[in-house]
C-alpha positions as CSV (number, residue, x, y, z in Angstrom):
1,X,143.7,170.8,60.1
2,X,144.2,167.3,58.5
3,X,147.4,165.5,57.8
4,X,148.0,162.8,55.2
5,X,150.9,160.5,54.3
6,X,151.6,161.0,50.6
7,X,153.9,160.1,47.7
8,X,156.5,157.4,47.8
9,X,155.6,156.1,51.3
10,X,152.1,155.2,50.2
11,X,153.3,153.9,46.8
12,X,156.0,151.7,48.3
13,X,153.7,150.3,51.0
14,X,151.2,149.3,48.3
15,X,154.0,147.6,46.4
16,X,155.2,145.8,49.5
17,X,158.5,147.6,49.4
18,X,160.3,149.0,52.4
19,X,159.2,152.5,53.2
20,X,162.3,154.8,53.7
21,X,161.0,158.3,53.7
22,X,157.7,159.4,55.0
23,X,156.3,162.7,53.7
24,X,153.1,164.4,54.8
25,X,150.8,167.0,53.4
26,X,148.8,169.3,55.7
27,X,145.4,170.5,54.6
28,X,143.4,173.4,56.2
29,X,146.3,175.0,58.1
30,X,148.5,178.1,58.0
31,X,152.2,178.4,58.7
32,X,151.5,180.2,61.9
33,X,149.3,177.3,63.2
34,X,152.1,174.8,62.5
35,X,154.7,177.0,64.2
36,X,152.4,177.3,67.2
37,X,152.4,173.5,67.5
38,X,156.2,173.4,67.5
39,X,156.8,172.5,63.9
40,X,160.2,173.8,62.6
41,X,160.2,175.5,59.1
42,X,162.7,174.3,56.5
43,X,161.2,175.2,53.2
44,X,162.6,178.1,51.2
45,X,160.3,178.2,48.1
46,X,157.1,177.0,49.9
47,X,156.1,176.1,53.5
48,X,157.7,172.8,54.6
49,X,158.1,171.9,58.3
50,X,159.7,169.2,60.4
51,X,157.5,167.5,63.0
52,X,158.6,168.5,66.5
53,X,159.0,164.8,67.6
54,X,159.4,162.5,64.6
55,X,161.4,165.0,62.4
56,X,159.4,163.9,59.4
57,X,158.5,166.4,56.7
58,X,155.1,168.1,56.6
59,X,154.3,170.4,53.7
60,X,151.2,172.7,53.4
61,X,149.0,171.7,50.6
62,X,149.8,173.8,47.6
63,X,149.1,174.5,44.0
64,X,151.5,175.4,41.2
65,X,151.1,177.7,38.2
66,X,153.6,177.8,35.3
67,X,155.0,181.3,34.6
68,X,158.2,180.7,32.6
69,X,160.6,178.3,30.9
70,X,162.3,175.4,32.7
71,X,161.6,174.3,36.2
72,X,162.2,177.7,37.9
73,X,159.2,179.4,36.4
74,X,156.5,178.5,38.9
75,X,154.3,180.4,41.3
76,X,153.1,178.5,44.4
77,X,150.0,179.0,46.4
78,X,149.9,177.4,49.9
79,X,147.1,178.4,52.2
80,X,144.3,176.8,54.2
81,X,141.9,176.8,51.2
82,X,144.0,174.4,49.0
83,X,142.3,171.0,49.0
84,X,144.0,167.6,49.1
85,X,142.9,166.8,45.6
86,X,144.4,170.1,44.3
87,X,147.7,169.2,46.0
88,X,147.8,165.7,44.5
89,X,147.0,167.1,41.1
90,X,150.4,168.9,40.9
91,X,152.3,165.7,41.3
92,X,154.1,163.9,38.4
93,X,152.8,160.4,38.3
94,X,149.5,158.8,39.4
95,X,151.4,156.3,41.5
96,X,152.9,159.2,43.5
97,X,149.5,161.0,43.8
98,X,147.9,158.8,46.5
99,X,147.3,160.0,50.1
100,X,146.6,158.0,53.2
101,X,144.9,159.4,56.3
102,X,145.7,158.4,59.9
103,X,143.2,155.6,59.8
104,X,144.7,154.0,56.7
105,X,142.0,155.2,54.2
106,X,143.3,156.1,50.8
107,X,142.5,159.2,48.7
108,X,143.2,158.3,45.1
109,X,141.5,160.8,42.7
110,X,143.9,160.0,39.8
111,X,143.7,156.2,40.0
112,X,147.2,155.6,41.2
113,X,146.3,152.3,42.8
114,X,144.9,151.0,39.5
115,X,148.2,152.0,37.8
116,X,150.2,150.3,40.5
117,X,148.3,147.1,39.9
118,X,148.6,147.5,36.1
119,X,152.3,148.4,36.4
120,X,152.0,151.7,34.5
121,X,153.9,155.0,34.9
122,X,151.3,157.5,33.9
123,X,151.2,161.3,34.3
124,X,148.6,162.9,36.5
125,X,147.5,165.7,34.3
126,X,148.4,167.8,31.3
127,X,150.3,170.1,33.8
128,X,153.0,167.4,33.5
129,X,154.5,169.2,30.6
130,X,155.2,172.3,32.7
131,X,158.2,170.8,34.6
132,X,161.0,169.3,32.4
133,X,162.6,167.6,35.4
134,X,159.7,165.2,35.1
135,X,161.2,163.7,31.9
136,X,164.2,162.6,34.0
137,X,162.0,161.5,36.9
138,X,159.9,159.2,34.8
139,X,163.0,157.7,33.3
140,X,164.4,157.2,36.8
141,X,161.2,155.6,38.1
142,X,161.4,153.3,35.1
143,X,164.9,152.3,36.2
144,X,163.6,151.6,39.7
145,X,160.5,149.6,38.8
146,X,161.3,148.0,35.4
147,X,162.1,144.7,37.2
148,X,158.6,144.8,38.7
149,X,157.1,145.0,35.2
150,X,156.4,148.8,35.1
151,X,156.3,150.6,31.7
152,X,155.6,154.2,30.7
153,X,152.1,154.8,29.4
154,X,152.0,155.7,25.7
155,X,150.2,159.0,26.4
156,X,152.9,159.9,28.9
157,X,155.7,159.1,26.5
158,X,153.9,161.3,23.9
159,X,153.9,164.2,26.3
160,X,157.6,163.7,27.0
161,X,158.3,163.8,23.3
162,X,156.3,167.0,23.0
163,X,158.4,168.5,25.9
164,X,161.6,167.6,24.0
165,X,160.3,169.1,20.8
166,X,159.2,172.3,22.5
167,X,162.7,172.7,23.9
168,X,161.7,172.4,27.6
169,X,164.5,170.0,28.4
170,X,167.0,172.4,27.0
171,X,166.4,174.6,30.0
172,X,167.4,172.0,32.6
173,X,170.4,173.1,34.6
174,X,173.3,170.6,34.9
175,X,172.9,170.1,38.6
176,X,169.3,168.8,38.2
177,X,170.3,166.5,35.3
178,X,173.1,165.0,37.3
179,X,171.0,164.7,40.5
180,X,168.4,162.5,38.6
181,X,171.0,160.6,36.6
182,X,173.0,159.8,39.8
183,X,169.9,158.3,41.4
184,X,169.0,156.4,38.2
185,X,172.5,154.9,38.1
186,X,171.9,153.5,41.6
187,X,168.6,151.8,40.6
188,X,168.2,148.1,39.9
189,X,167.8,148.5,36.2
190,X,169.6,151.6,34.9
191,X,169.2,150.5,31.3
192,X,165.5,151.5,31.5
193,X,166.6,155.1,32.2
194,X,168.4,155.2,28.9
195,X,165.7,153.5,27.0
196,X,163.0,155.9,28.2
197,X,165.1,159.0,27.5
198,X,166.0,157.7,24.1
199,X,162.3,156.9,23.3
200,X,161.3,160.5,24.0
201,X,164.3,162.1,22.3
202,X,165.8,163.4,25.5
203,X,168.9,161.2,25.4
204,X,170.2,163.0,22.3
205,X,169.7,166.4,24.0
206,X,171.1,165.6,27.4
207,X,173.6,162.8,26.7
208,X,174.6,163.1,23.1
209,X,177.8,161.2,23.8
210,X,175.8,158.2,25.0
211,X,173.1,158.5,22.3
212,X,175.8,158.3,19.6
213,X,176.6,154.7,20.7
214,X,173.3,153.3,19.4
215,X,173.6,151.7,16.0
216,X,177.4,151.5,16.2
217,X,178.4,147.8,15.4
218,X,180.9,145.7,17.2
219,X,182.6,142.4,16.3
220,X,180.0,139.6,16.8
221,X,182.6,137.1,18.1
222,X,183.2,139.4,21.1
223,X,179.8,141.1,21.2
224,X,176.9,138.9,20.1
225,X,174.5,141.8,20.8
226,X,176.4,143.8,18.0
227,X,174.9,147.2,18.8
228,X,177.2,149.2,21.2
229,X,174.1,151.0,22.7
230,X,172.6,147.6,23.6
231,X,176.0,146.6,25.1
232,X,176.0,149.7,27.2
233,X,172.5,149.0,28.5
234,X,173.6,145.4,29.5
235,X,176.8,146.8,31.2
236,X,174.8,149.2,33.2
237,X,172.5,146.5,34.5
238,X,175.4,144.2,35.2
239,X,177.1,146.9,37.2
240,X,173.8,147.3,39.2
241,X,173.9,143.6,40.0
242,X,177.6,143.6,40.9
243,X,177.7,146.8,42.9
244,X,174.0,147.4,43.8
245,X,173.2,151.0,44.6
246,X,176.7,152.4,43.8
247,X,176.3,155.3,41.4
248,X,180.1,155.7,40.9
249,X,180.3,152.2,39.4
250,X,177.2,153.0,37.4
251,X,178.8,156.2,36.0
252,X,181.9,154.3,35.1
253,X,179.8,151.7,33.3
254,X,177.8,154.5,31.5
255,X,181.0,156.1,30.1
256,X,183.5,153.3,29.6
257,X,182.9,152.9,25.8
258,X,182.2,156.4,24.6
259,X,185.1,156.2,22.3
260,X,183.3,153.6,20.1
261,X,181.1,156.4,18.8
262,X,184.3,158.0,17.4
263,X,185.7,155.0,15.5
264,X,186.2,155.9,11.8
265,X,183.6,154.2,9.7
266,X,186.2,152.4,7.6
267,X,187.5,150.6,10.7
268,X,184.1,149.2,11.9
269,X,183.2,146.9,13.5
270,X,186.7,146.9,15.1
271,X,187.4,149.6,17.7
272,X,191.1,149.8,18.0
273,X,192.1,152.5,20.5
274,X,188.5,153.2,21.6
275,X,189.7,153.3,25.2
276,X,191.8,156.3,24.5
277,X,189.3,158.0,22.2
278,X,186.7,157.8,24.9
279,X,188.5,160.1,27.3
280,X,187.8,163.3,25.5
281,X,184.0,162.9,25.3
282,X,183.9,161.6,28.8
283,X,185.6,164.8,30.0
284,X,183.1,166.9,28.0
285,X,180.1,165.1,29.5
286,X,181.5,165.2,33.1
287,X,182.3,168.9,32.8
288,X,178.9,169.8,31.3
289,X,176.9,168.0,34.0
290,X,179.3,169.1,36.8
291,X,179.9,165.4,37.7
292,X,181.8,165.0,41.1
293,X,185.5,164.8,40.8
294,X,185.8,161.2,42.1
295,X,183.1,160.0,39.7
296,X,184.9,161.6,36.7
297,X,188.4,160.5,37.7
298,X,187.6,156.9,38.3
299,X,185.4,156.8,35.1
300,X,188.4,158.0,33.1
301,X,190.6,155.3,34.6
302,X,187.9,152.7,33.7
303,X,187.7,154.1,30.2
304,X,191.5,154.0,29.7
305,X,192.2,150.7,31.4
306,X,189.3,148.4,31.1
307,X,190.9,146.4,28.3
308,X,194.1,146.0,30.5
309,X,191.9,144.7,33.3
310,X,190.4,142.1,30.9
311,X,193.9,140.9,29.8
312,X,195.4,141.2,33.3
313,X,196.9,137.7,33.2
314,X,198.8,138.7,30.0
315,X,200.3,141.9,31.6
316,X,203.9,142.0,32.9
317,X,204.1,142.4,36.7
318,X,205.5,145.8,36.2
319,X,202.5,146.8,34.0
320,X,200.1,145.5,36.7
321,X,201.9,147.6,39.3
322,X,201.6,150.6,37.0
323,X,197.9,150.0,36.6
324,X,197.4,149.6,40.4
325,X,199.4,152.8,41.0
326,X,197.4,154.7,38.5
327,X,194.3,153.7,40.4
328,X,195.9,154.7,43.7
329,X,194.8,151.2,44.7
330,X,197.7,150.5,47.1
331,X,196.4,153.3,49.4
332,X,192.7,153.0,48.5
333,X,191.6,149.4,48.0
334,X,188.0,150.4,47.8
335,X,188.8,152.3,44.6
336,X,190.1,149.2,43.0
337,X,186.8,147.4,43.9
338,X,184.8,150.0,42.0
339,X,187.2,149.8,39.1
340,X,186.8,146.0,39.0
341,X,183.0,146.2,39.4
342,X,182.8,148.3,36.2
343,X,185.3,146.1,34.3
344,X,183.5,142.9,35.4
345,X,180.2,144.5,34.3
346,X,181.8,145.2,30.8
347,X,182.7,141.6,30.5
348,X,179.3,140.3,31.6
349,X,177.4,143.0,29.6
350,X,177.3,140.8,26.5
351,X,174.6,138.6,25.1
352,X,175.0,135.1,26.5
353,X,177.9,136.1,28.8
354,X,175.8,137.5,31.7
355,X,177.1,134.9,34.1
356,X,180.7,134.6,32.9
357,X,183.4,134.3,35.6
358,X,185.9,137.1,35.9
359,X,189.0,135.7,37.6
360,X,191.0,138.8,36.6
361,X,189.3,140.5,39.6
362,X,190.7,138.1,42.2
363,X,194.1,138.2,40.5
364,X,194.3,142.0,40.7
365,X,193.0,142.1,44.3
366,X,195.7,139.6,45.3
367,X,198.4,141.5,43.4
368,X,197.3,144.7,45.1
369,X,197.5,143.1,48.5
370,X,201.0,141.7,47.8
371,X,202.3,145.0,46.5
372,X,200.8,147.0,49.4
373,X,202.4,144.7,51.9
374,X,205.8,146.0,50.9
375,X,206.8,149.0,53.0
376,X,209.9,151.2,53.4
377,X,211.0,150.1,56.8
378,X,213.1,147.1,55.7
379,X,215.0,149.1,53.1
380,X,215.6,152.0,55.5
381,X,217.1,149.4,57.9
382,X,219.4,148.3,55.1
383,X,220.8,151.8,55.0
384,X,219.0,153.0,51.8
385,X,218.1,156.6,51.5
386,X,216.2,159.0,49.2
387,X,215.2,157.7,45.8
388,X,216.9,154.4,46.4
389,X,214.2,153.5,48.8
390,X,211.5,154.1,46.2
391,X,213.4,152.1,43.6
392,X,213.9,149.2,45.9
393,X,210.2,149.2,47.0
394,X,209.2,149.3,43.3
395,X,211.4,146.3,42.5
396,X,210.1,144.3,45.5
397,X,206.5,145.0,44.6
398,X,207.0,143.8,41.0
399,X,208.6,140.7,42.4
400,X,205.7,140.1,44.8
401,X,203.2,140.5,41.9
402,X,205.3,138.1,39.8
403,X,204.8,135.5,42.5
404,X,201.1,136.1,42.6
405,X,200.9,135.7,38.8
406,X,202.7,132.4,39.1
407,X,200.2,131.2,41.6
408,X,197.3,132.2,39.4
409,X,198.7,130.7,36.2
C-alpha cells in the first residue's frame, strides 16, 4: 500500500499558496485493509476514509467510466489494481493531477508542473467532456487564479464549447451550479468566472439573465465602460476587494443591475427604473438555482435600493430610516455592511472610478447607529403605551438621523 498527497494541496504548495485541505490517494489497498488500520469510512459513491489520527481524507485510487448524461452517469472502479497514473487521469485539470509521495517526490504524468509554470488551465484528457461540472470548475479556477496570470488553454475552451453544444450543461442540477457559483463569487477575481462561461457559451444557458446584460449600453458620463456586462464584471471584482471571500456580497453584485437588460430599446442608454425591473429576473434566477434565502433577500434589497444608497445625502431623514428598516439594519448591522459593500462596489465598478471614495457608507453607518440608540424605555417612562411608543420612537429616530445628516453636510 502506498499513499500520496494529491490535488489542491500539491498545486497550492507549488504556487507558494497556503495549503488548506490535504487530500490523499491510496494505491494498492482494499477497503478492508484500511478499516483494519483504523481508517473510518465516509464515502458513499466510492471508498473514502478518514485517517485515524489526522482526520485527513484518504481515497482509494479509482477509475471512472461514463454511462449516461450529466454528472450522475458514472461507474467507478476502486480496487488494489488501479494505478496512481490511472487515478490522476480522471482528474479535471493538469494542475490538479499531480501527486507527491511521503519523501516529496512528484508524480506528474500530465505535465501539471509545466502548466503551473506557464499559468495555463488545461484539461487532463478527452474524458474531460464526460462531466459537465468541469465547465463550472474551470471557470471557478479562472476566478481564483486570474490574478496570478492563469488563462484557459485554447483546446480546453474548445472542449467546453463542444460540451455546451452537445447539451451536457443542460443536465446540471441547480444545486451543483449554485455550489460552484457560490465558490466563484468568493474568489479574488469573479469576473473571470463570467468571462470563461461566456466564452464557451455556458453563461447563456446557465445564467441567461446575466448574459443578457452584455452589449447593453449605458450613459458614458456615468459609465465610461459603456457596456453593462463590462460594468458587471468590474462590480464583481470591486466587491471581491471590498468584502473578500464573501459570496453574499458577490451575489448582490452579480444581480444588482439585471433590470438593465429589460430597458426598452427606445430609452437606451438611459435606464430609468432599472432597479425595480431587476427584481423579477433576480427572483427567477434565485429560484431556479435554489439560492439560499438570505442571499436572495439581500440581493433584492441591493437591486431595489442601490440608487438610494448612492444618493443617501439627498434623502430625507425619514427616507433614510425607511431604507435602514427595510434592511433590518437596526437589529442586524452586519446586514447593512454587506449592503454597503455591494453598493460601494457598484460605484467603483466603473472605468476610471475604481478608487473613488464612498462617503455614503459612513453616513449610513452613523445614521444607523444613531437610530438604533433610540429605545422604548424613555417613552414608557413618560407614560406612553401601545402604538404611541412606536410613533414616538420613529419620530426620535428621524430626528437623530437629521442631526447626523447635518454633521455630514
